[in-house]
N, C-alpha and C positions, 0 to 999 in steps of 0.2 A: 453192311452187317445188320442183322435184325435179331431181335430177342423175342421168343415166344413164351407165353404163359398159359398154363392149363388150369382152368377153374372148374371145379366140380360142384354143381348146385342141385339140390333136390327140388323137384317140382312142388312138393308139399311146403318146403321152406319159402319158396317164392310166393305161393298162394297165401300162406299165413302172413307174410309181409304185406301183401296187397290188401288183405282183409283189415289190417291195422291202420291203413292209410285213412286220412280224413277224406270226406266226400269230394272236396275241391281237388285234392291230389289224385284221387281215382279218376275224376273227369279229365284232368290234364294227362294222365297216363293213357287213357283211352284215346284222346286226341293224338298224342304222339305215336301210339301204335297203329292208329288208323291211317296215318299219313296226312290228316287234316290239320295237324298242329302247326305246320309251317305256314299254311295259308292263313290260319287264324292269327298267328303271331304277326304276319305281314300286315293284316288288316288292322290289328291293334296298334302297330307301329305307325301306320298311315294316319290313324286318328290322333295319336299323341303328337305327331309332327304337324298336325293340322293340314295334311295333304288332302284329306277328305273330311267332310262334315257328316257325322252320324245322324240318322233320322231321329226326330223326337218321337215320343210315344204317340202323340196326336197324329203326326205324319204317317207313322207306321200303321195305325188302325183307322185312318180317316174314312175309308169307304166300307168298313166292316159293319155289318148289320144295318 
């Protein structure tokens, strides 16, 4: 047995809600909608669990300029 729910949303209401988001929340929404959010979340998890070591600023820009 399944139950269905019908939700009616106006595009203008969604747009206004997005406009009210903080910058960080808008960036997260963009990542989630673009499909890159899962990959980035996985990378963050790997860093937190010390599975990988992130590059330092010096390592990142070592040979630049």
